[in-house]
C-alpha positions in Angstrom: 20.0 4.3 5.9 16.7 3.0 6.3 14.9 4.8 3.3 12.5 2.9 1.2 9.6 3.7 -1.2 6.7 1.6 -2.4 6.5 0.9 -6.1 4.5 -1.3 -8.5 3.9 -2.0 -12.1 0.9 -2.2 -14.4 0.7 -2.6 -18.1 4.5 -2.3 -18.3 4.5 1.1 -16.5 6.3 1.6 -13.2 4.5 3.4 -10.5 5.5 4.9 -7.2 3.2 5.6 -4.2 3.1 9.3 -3.3 1.0 11.3 -0.8 -2.3 12.5 -2.1 -2.8 15.9 -3.4 -2.5 18.8 -4.1 -6.1 18.6 -5.6 -7.5 15.3 -4.1 -7.1 14.5 -0.4 -9.8 11.9 -0.3 -7.3 9.2 0.3 -4.0 9.1 1.9 -1.7 7.9 -1.1 -2.0 7.7 -5.0 0.3 6.2 -7.5 2.4 8.5 -9.7 4.7 7.7 -12.6 7.2 10.5 -11.5 10.0 8.9 -9.5 11.0 12.3 -8.0 7.3 12.5 -6.3 7.7 9.2 -4.5 7.0 9.1 -0.7 10.1 8.0 1.3 9.4 5.6 4.2 11.2 3.8 6.9 10.9 0.0 6.3 8.5 -0.1 9.3 6.4 2.7 7.9 6.3 1.2 4.6 5.1 -2.1 6.0 2.4 -0.3 7.9 1.3 1.3 4.7 1.0 -2.0 2.9 -1.0 -3.3 5.9 -3.5 -0.4 6.2 -3.8 1.0 2.7 -3.4 -2.1 0.4 -6.0 -4.8 0.0 -4.5 -8.2 -0.5 -1.2 -6.5 -1.6 -3.0 -4.2 -4.2 -3.7 -0.6 -4.1 -6.1 0.4 -6.9 -5.2 -2.6 -9.0 -1.4 -2.2 -8.6 0.6 -4.6 -6.4 3.1 -2.8 -4.3 6.5 -3.8 -3.0 8.8 -2.2 -0.7 12.0 -1.0 -2.5 15.2 0.2 -0.7 16.4 3.6 -1.9 19.5 3.7 -4.0 22.6 5.6 -2.6 
């Protein structure tokens, strides 16, 4: 199965990339602490998000890594 998510950590807190909303759609993605809200990507999609949305590996001050889904 080619399922991945993008995660990061700041100040000892684990974050997961999710689609924006439901209130603010001014950006494509945002960070959440809720694992169940994470966006699932194929590996290629996750690479594209890192290339287009992240600046030098960071997205709003949090470095993102591609993490395979468990299971």
